[in-house]
C-alpha positions as CSV (number, residue, x, y, z in Angstrom):
1,M,-19.8,-13.2,15.6
2,K,-22.0,-11.0,13.5
3,L,-20.6,-10.4,10.0
4,E,-20.4,-6.8,9.0
5,P,-17.9,-4.3,7.5
6,I,-15.6,-2.7,10.1
7,R,-14.2,0.8,9.8
8,L,-10.7,1.2,11.0
9,E,-9.4,4.4,12.7
10,P,-6.1,5.6,11.0
11,E,-2.9,6.2,12.9
12,F,-1.1,9.4,11.9
13,S,2.7,9.1,12.1
14,P,5.0,12.2,12.3
15,R,7.9,12.2,9.8
16,I,10.6,14.7,9.2
17,W,9.6,15.0,5.5
18,G,5.9,15.1,6.1
19,A,3.1,17.6,5.6
20,R,1.2,20.0,7.9
21,S,-2.0,19.7,5.9
22,L,-3.6,16.4,4.9
23,T,-6.3,17.8,2.7
24,P,-8.3,16.7,0.7
25,L,-8.2,13.2,2.3
26,Y,-8.5,14.6,5.8
27,P,-9.8,18.2,5.5
28,E,-10.0,18.5,9.3
29,R,-6.2,18.0,9.6
30,T,-4.7,21.3,8.6
31,N,-2.1,23.7,10.3
32,L,-0.7,20.7,12.1
33,A,1.8,21.2,15.0
34,E,4.2,18.7,13.5
35,P,4.6,17.3,10.0
36,I,2.7,14.1,9.4
37,G,4.2,11.7,6.8
38,E,2.0,8.7,7.0
39,A,-1.6,7.7,7.8
40,W,-1.5,4.0,8.7
41,L,-4.9,2.5,7.7
42,T,-4.3,-1.1,8.8
43,G,-1.6,-0.8,11.4
44,Y,-1.7,-3.1,14.4
45,G,-2.4,-0.1,16.6
46,C,-5.4,1.1,14.5
47,H,-8.6,0.7,16.5
48,L,-11.8,-0.7,15.2
49,A,-14.4,2.0,15.2
50,T,-17.5,-0.2,14.4
51,G,-18.6,-3.8,14.5
52,P,-18.6,-6.5,17.2
53,L,-14.9,-5.9,18.0
54,A,-15.2,-2.1,18.2
55,G,-12.6,-0.6,20.6
56,R,-10.0,-3.3,20.1
57,D,-6.8,-2.6,18.1
58,L,-6.3,-4.5,14.9
59,W,-3.8,-6.9,16.4
60,R,-6.1,-8.1,19.2
61,A,-9.1,-8.1,16.8
62,W,-7.3,-10.2,14.2
63,Q,-6.6,-12.9,16.9
64,A,-10.3,-13.1,17.7
65,M,-11.5,-13.3,14.1
66,P,-12.7,-16.7,12.9
67,A,-12.1,-18.0,9.4
68,E,-15.4,-16.7,8.1
69,W,-13.9,-13.2,8.7
70,R,-10.4,-13.8,7.6
71,G,-11.1,-16.1,4.7
72,I,-9.9,-19.7,4.0
73,R,-6.4,-18.8,3.0
74,Q,-5.8,-16.6,6.1
75,G,-7.7,-18.8,8.6
76,G,-4.6,-20.0,10.6
77,V,-2.3,-17.0,9.9
78,K,-1.1,-15.4,13.1
79,D,-0.3,-11.9,11.7
80,F,-2.5,-9.6,9.7
81,P,-0.9,-9.8,6.2
82,L,-1.5,-6.3,4.7
83,L,-0.2,-2.9,5.7
84,I,-1.9,0.0,3.9
85,K,-1.1,3.6,4.4
86,F,-1.3,7.1,2.8
87,I,2.0,8.9,2.4
88,F,2.2,12.7,2.4
89,P,5.8,13.8,1.4
90,M,6.7,17.5,1.4
91,D,10.4,16.6,1.0
92,K,12.4,13.6,-0.3
93,L,12.3,10.5,1.7
94,S,15.6,8.9,2.5
95,I,17.1,6.7,-0.2
96,Q,16.3,3.2,1.1
97,V,15.8,-0.4,0.4
98,H,13.9,-3.3,2.1
99,P,15.0,-6.9,2.5
100,D,13.2,-9.9,1.1
101,D,11.6,-12.7,3.2
102,A,14.7,-14.9,3.3
103,Y,17.1,-12.2,4.5
104,A,14.5,-10.8,7.0
105,A,13.8,-14.3,8.5
106,K,17.6,-14.8,9.0
107,H,18.6,-11.4,10.2
108,E,15.5,-9.5,11.4
109,A,13.5,-12.0,13.5
110,A,13.0,-9.5,16.3
111,A,11.4,-7.1,13.8
112,G,8.9,-9.7,12.5
113,G,11.2,-11.6,10.1
114,R,9.2,-10.6,7.0
115,G,10.5,-8.8,4.0
116,K,8.8,-5.9,2.4
117,T,7.5,-5.9,-1.2
118,E,5.2,-2.9,-1.9
119,M,3.3,-0.9,-4.5
120,W,2.3,2.7,-4.7
121,Y,-0.8,4.2,-6.2
122,A,-0.7,8.0,-6.9
123,V,-3.8,9.5,-5.3
124,S,-2.6,12.9,-6.5
125,A,0.5,14.4,-8.1
126,E,1.6,17.9,-8.8
127,P,3.3,18.8,-12.1
128,G,7.0,17.8,-11.9
129,A,6.5,15.2,-9.2
130,E,8.9,12.3,-9.5
131,L,10.4,9.3,-7.7
132,L,13.5,7.2,-7.9
133,L,13.0,3.5,-8.3
134,G,15.6,0.9,-9.3
135,L,19.2,1.5,-10.5
136,K,20.3,2.3,-14.0
137,P,21.9,-0.6,-16.0
138,G,25.6,-1.0,-15.2
139,V,25.4,0.3,-11.6
140,D,27.2,-2.2,-9.4
141,K,28.0,-2.3,-5.7
142,Q,31.3,-0.7,-6.2
143,K,29.9,2.3,-8.1
144,F,27.0,2.6,-5.6
145,R,29.4,2.7,-2.6
146,A,31.6,5.2,-4.3
147,A,28.6,7.5,-4.9
148,L,27.6,7.5,-1.2
149,S,30.3,10.0,-0.3
150,S,29.3,12.4,-3.1
151,S,26.2,14.2,-4.3
152,A,26.0,11.8,-7.3
153,L,24.0,9.0,-5.7
154,E,20.7,10.1,-7.2
155,T,22.2,10.0,-10.7
156,L,22.5,6.2,-10.5
157,F,18.7,5.8,-10.3
158,Q,15.9,5.3,-12.7
159,V,13.8,8.5,-12.5
160,W,10.0,8.1,-12.9
161,P,7.7,11.1,-13.4
162,V,4.5,10.7,-11.4
163,D,1.0,11.6,-12.5
164,T,-2.3,11.1,-10.7
165,G,-3.5,7.5,-11.1
166,D,0.0,6.0,-11.7
167,T,0.9,2.7,-10.1
168,F,4.4,1.5,-9.2
169,F,5.5,-1.9,-8.1
170,V,8.4,-2.0,-5.7
171,P,9.8,-5.6,-5.1
172,A,11.9,-6.2,-2.0
173,Q,15.6,-5.4,-2.6
174,T,14.8,-2.5,-5.0
175,P,16.4,0.8,-3.8
176,H,14.1,3.8,-4.0
177,T,13.0,7.1,-2.7
178,I,9.8,9.3,-3.1
179,G,9.9,13.0,-3.9
180,P,7.5,15.8,-2.8
181,G,4.4,17.0,-4.6
182,M,2.3,13.8,-4.4
183,V,0.1,11.7,-2.1
184,L,0.5,8.0,-2.4
185,C,-1.4,5.0,-1.2
186,E,1.2,2.4,-0.3
187,I,0.1,-1.3,-0.1
188,Q,2.7,-3.8,1.2
189,Q,3.6,-6.8,3.1
190,Y,3.1,-6.2,6.8
191,S,6.7,-5.2,7.6
192,D,8.4,-2.0,8.7
193,I,12.0,-3.0,8.0
194,T,13.8,-0.2,6.2
195,Y,17.5,0.2,5.5
196,R,18.4,3.8,4.9
197,V,21.5,4.4,2.7
198,Y,21.3,8.2,2.3
199,D,19.3,10.9,4.1
200,Y,20.5,14.2,2.6
201,G,22.2,15.2,5.8
202,R,19.0,15.8,7.7
203,V,18.8,15.8,11.5
204,D,16.0,14.7,13.8
205,A,14.2,16.9,16.4
206,H,17.2,16.5,18.7
207,G,19.7,17.7,16.1
208,R,21.1,14.2,15.5
209,L,21.7,12.7,12.1
210,R,19.2,9.9,11.4
211,E,20.6,6.4,11.5
212,L,21.9,4.8,8.3
213,H,22.1,1.1,7.5
214,I,24.5,1.0,4.6
215,E,26.1,-2.4,5.0
216,K,22.7,-4.2,5.4
217,A,21.4,-2.2,2.5
218,L,24.3,-3.3,0.2
219,E,23.8,-6.9,1.3
220,V,20.2,-7.0,0.1
221,M,20.2,-4.5,-2.8
222,N,19.4,-5.7,-6.3
223,F,22.0,-4.4,-8.7
224,G,20.6,-6.2,-11.7
225,A,17.5,-5.7,-13.8
226,G,14.5,-5.9,-11.4
227,A,10.7,-6.2,-11.8
228,G,10.1,-2.8,-10.2
229,G,8.8,0.2,-12.0
230,K,5.7,1.8,-13.4
231,V,2.9,-0.8,-13.9
232,S,0.6,-1.1,-16.9
233,A,-2.7,-1.6,-15.2
234,M,-5.2,-4.0,-16.7
235,P,-7.8,-2.5,-19.0
236,P,-10.8,-1.4,-17.0
237,S,-13.9,-3.6,-17.1
238,L,-17.5,-2.8,-16.2
239,N,-18.5,-4.7,-13.0
240,G,-22.2,-4.1,-12.4
241,G,-22.3,-0.3,-11.9
242,A,-18.6,0.1,-11.3
243,W,-15.6,0.4,-13.6
244,K,-13.0,-1.9,-12.1
245,T,-9.2,-1.8,-12.9
246,L,-6.7,-4.3,-11.6
247,L,-3.7,-2.0,-10.7
248,A,-1.1,-4.6,-9.6
249,A,-0.9,-8.0,-8.0
250,C,1.7,-10.3,-6.5
251,V,1.8,-13.2,-4.1
252,H,1.4,-10.8,-1.1
253,F,-1.4,-8.4,-2.3
254,A,-3.7,-7.4,-5.1
255,A,-5.2,-3.9,-5.6
256,E,-8.1,-2.9,-7.8
257,R,-9.5,0.6,-8.4
258,W,-13.3,0.9,-8.4
259,E,-15.2,4.0,-9.8
260,Y,-18.9,4.3,-9.6
261,S,-21.7,6.9,-9.6
262,A,-24.7,4.6,-9.3
263,E,-25.5,1.7,-7.0
264,T,-23.2,-1.3,-7.5
265,E,-22.4,-4.5,-5.6
266,L,-19.2,-6.2,-4.4
267,K,-19.3,-9.9,-4.0
268,T,-17.0,-11.2,-1.3
269,S,-14.9,-14.3,-1.7
270,L,-14.7,-17.1,1.0
271,D,-11.0,-17.2,0.1
272,H,-10.0,-13.8,1.5
273,F,-11.2,-10.7,3.3
274,D,-11.2,-7.3,1.6
275,V,-10.0,-3.9,2.6
276,L,-11.8,-0.9,0.9
277,V,-9.9,2.4,0.9
278,I,-12.1,5.3,0.0
279,L,-10.1,7.7,-2.2
280,G,-13.0,10.1,-3.0
281,G,-16.7,10.5,-2.7
282,S,-19.1,9.5,0.0
283,G,-22.1,7.2,0.3
284,E,-23.4,4.2,2.1
285,L,-22.4,0.5,2.5
286,G,-25.3,-1.9,2.7
287,W,-25.4,-5.6,3.7
288,K,-28.0,-8.1,4.9
289,D,-28.3,-6.8,8.4
290,G,-27.3,-3.1,8.3
291,T,-25.9,0.0,6.6
292,A,-23.1,2.4,7.3
293,R,-21.9,5.7,5.9
294,Y,-18.5,6.0,4.2
295,Q,-16.4,9.0,3.2
296,R,-12.9,9.7,1.8
297,G,-9.9,8.7,3.8
298,E,-11.5,5.8,5.4
299,A,-10.5,2.1,5.4
300,W,-13.2,-0.7,5.8
301,L,-12.4,-4.3,6.5
302,V,-15.0,-6.5,4.8
303,P,-15.4,-10.1,6.1
304,A,-14.8,-13.0,3.6
305,A,-18.1,-14.6,4.2
306,L,-20.2,-11.4,4.1
307,G,-21.5,-12.4,0.7
308,R,-22.9,-9.3,-1.0
309,L,-22.0,-5.7,-0.1
310,R,-24.1,-2.9,-1.7
311,L,-22.2,0.3,-2.6
312,L,-24.6,3.3,-2.7
313,P,-22.9,6.5,-3.6
314,A,-24.1,9.9,-2.5
315,D,-21.7,11.4,-5.0
316,P,-19.2,9.8,-7.5
317,T,-16.9,7.5,-5.5
318,A,-13.4,6.1,-6.2
319,L,-12.0,3.4,-3.9
320,L,-9.2,0.8,-3.8
321,R,-10.2,-2.8,-3.1
322,V,-7.2,-4.6,-1.6
323,Y,-6.8,-8.3,-0.7
324,A,-4.3,-11.2,-0.4
325,P,-4.8,-13.2,-3.6
326,D,-4.5,-16.7,-4.8
327,L,-2.2,-15.7,-7.6
328,K,-2.7,-18.8,-9.7
329,A,-6.5,-18.4,-9.5
330,L,-6.2,-14.7,-10.3
331,R,-4.2,-15.4,-13.5
332,N,-6.7,-18.0,-14.6
333,E,-9.5,-15.6,-14.1
334,L,-7.8,-13.0,-16.2
335,K,-7.2,-15.6,-18.9
336,R,-10.8,-16.5,-18.9
337,E,-11.7,-12.8,-19.4
338,G,-9.6,-12.9,-22.6
339,H,-6.4,-11.2,-21.5
340,S,-3.1,-12.4,-23.0
341,E,-0.2,-13.8,-21.0
342,T,1.8,-10.7,-22.0
343,T,-0.8,-8.3,-20.8
344,I,-1.2,-10.2,-17.5
345,A,2.6,-10.2,-17.0
346,H,2.7,-6.4,-17.0
347,T,0.3,-6.3,-14.0
348,V,0.6,-9.6,-12.1
349,F,4.1,-10.3,-10.7
350,G,5.2,-13.8,-9.7
């Protein structure tokens, strides 16, 4: 099978809290008939727009990809490991929490049996944008349950202002919600298990209150000090013609931001495939046997064994490079670059 980068077609998902304009990422999607909350970039139903498996959805394509595409560490893995999406909130999302792997394997086998640890990168944020992530010290299950019947639930949370370029790490079991006035890129384990605990009394298109999952949420929720919160990204480093910044990493995913205005190169690893998410700019991807144009809002799957990928910008470009890391190897690489254990611990989560 010929090795080349593959562009994925996004899936746009309506949400009660979503937006009717997805500019500037998708300038053709304005005045929408229904609010769109999420653009899934690596969903199982996303179709491959280019490459030898063009026309297949990602689920079927992944089953057909050999190890030279997937990478050594994903060679025998049945399920695609990364779900990447853009989120477009025009209202608050429900207050919610996700289970960890152990709970999901025991109680949610029919939904895939995987927990959900995630991170958010703020593609844009308006003044005053904020999110709730993690509980204040001293909040226990009893206090949380008591607040569910009042308007005081939000007061139990840590409040985080959001600026463009911020990164937040959201471990499984950490309660949270996202507010309006921002566009986020969410990177997560491939899981869609969400337990809603509060939804502001909203109703769906049929006038029904949306389902809550209070007891499951209270079973999995972390009431102690957690690892979630705003991340101190690693200091940027010059990688060829690109400035590269490691935003966050854990056993499930790693994400780097690349910025470049001149030709640069990405060297793939036999260990893992890459997903490139174009945040801004346009240009051309070049490899041994071909080229392809890229533009903002796109996601490209890059085979592990491709070797070298040339990035040739038509205008200044910003992208996210996302992959499933070998966490021990990543830590060792950062140490060799001269970063201290303390600095690494603020960005790389075990």
